[in-house]
N, C-alpha and C positions, 0 to 999 in steps of 0.2 A: 347382270343382277345388281340391282340398286338397293343397298341396305343402309338405311339411315337409323341412327339411334334415336330413341324417343327422348323427349326433354327430361323425363323422370330418370332415365338411365344416365344421361349426361350429368344431371345434378347429383345423382348418387355417386358416380365416379369422381366428380369434382369434390364432393364431400369427403370421400375416402382419401383422395390425394391430399386434401387440406389437413385432414386428421394426421396423416403420415408426416406431412411437412411440419406441422406444429409439434408433434411428438418428437421428431428428430431434433428440432431446435431446442425444445425443453430439456431433452436428455443431454444435449451439448452444454447447455447452461448449467445444469446440475453437475456434470462432470467437471466443468471448469471451476465452479464454486467449491466442490469437494477438494479439488487439487489445491486451491488457495487456502482453504481452512486447514488441510493437512500440513501444509508448509508452515503456517502460523503456529499450529499446535506443537510441531517439532521444535520450532525455534524459541518458543517462550521459556521453557526451562533453562535453556542455555543463556538466554538474556537475563534471567533472574540470578543465576550463578555469577555471570559476568558483572552484574550490577553490584552484588555484594562484594566481590573482589575489588572492583573499581572504587567503591565507597571506602573500603578499608585502606586501600592505597592512597586515596585522596586525603583521608584524615592524616595519615603518616606524612605525606608530602606537604600538606598544609602546615603541620607543626614544624617540619624541617625548614620550610621557606620563612615562616614567621620567626623562628629562632635565628636564622641567618640574617634576616633584615633587622632584627633586634640589635645585633652587634653593630650594624651600621649607624643606628641611632642611640647607642649605649649612653651617650652623655645626656640625653633628654629623659626626663621622668616619664614621658609618654612614648618611650621607645617601643613597648609592646603594642600600644594602640596604633602607632604609625605602621608598624610591621604588619599587624593584622589588617589594617585598612588597605594597604597596598596589595596584599595577597587576595583579599576579598574582591577588590576592583578587577584584578587580573582574572580571577575565576569567573566573575560575572561577564566580562567581555568574551572570554573564550567559550564559556557555556552558552552564551547567546548565539555566537557564531555556529557552534556545533549543533545547537537546537534548530537553528535556521536551516542548515544543510540537511539535517535529518527530516525535518518537516517537508522540505522540497522533495526529497527522495521518496517519502511515503506517499505524498500526494501525487507524485508522478506515477507510481505503481498502483496504489489504491487497491480496492477490492472489486472495482468495476470489471465485469467479464468482457474485456476488450475483444477477444477473439470472437465470441458469440455475437457481440454487437456488430462487428465488421461483417460477419457472414449474413446477419439479418439485413444489413444495409445493401449488401450485394444481392440478396434475394429480393429486396424491395425494388432495386433497379431492374432486375430481371423481369419481375412481374409487371412493372410499368412498361417495359419494352414489349413484353408479350401482349399486354392489353392494347398497345398501339397497333400491333400487327393484325389484331382481330378485327 
């Protein structure tokens, strides 16, 4: 018995498979994005509290360092100026380095759905291989 499917049947089946394929990939993308957003939402309040505490400590440390350096330049009428300038330059250098490291870390992680894109690349290769075999 020779049973061949009609072109309409094959196209309908292909359409349904393609719908399922796209639906699965979209759900995967949504799940990964939800996970990333949830992580960011949980972390932001902690980052805000940490920022307030760090800024408060920064102000106290800055005054302490300036007062300490002031003693080193006590004979100069510009002792407070020199002390403030030294601490400012130190903070600018350290802040620039920390900012650079943070930027590198965030750009390395990013919001791009890497797992989903990897699966889509694999799917693309699979479809190209399947198309060659037909």
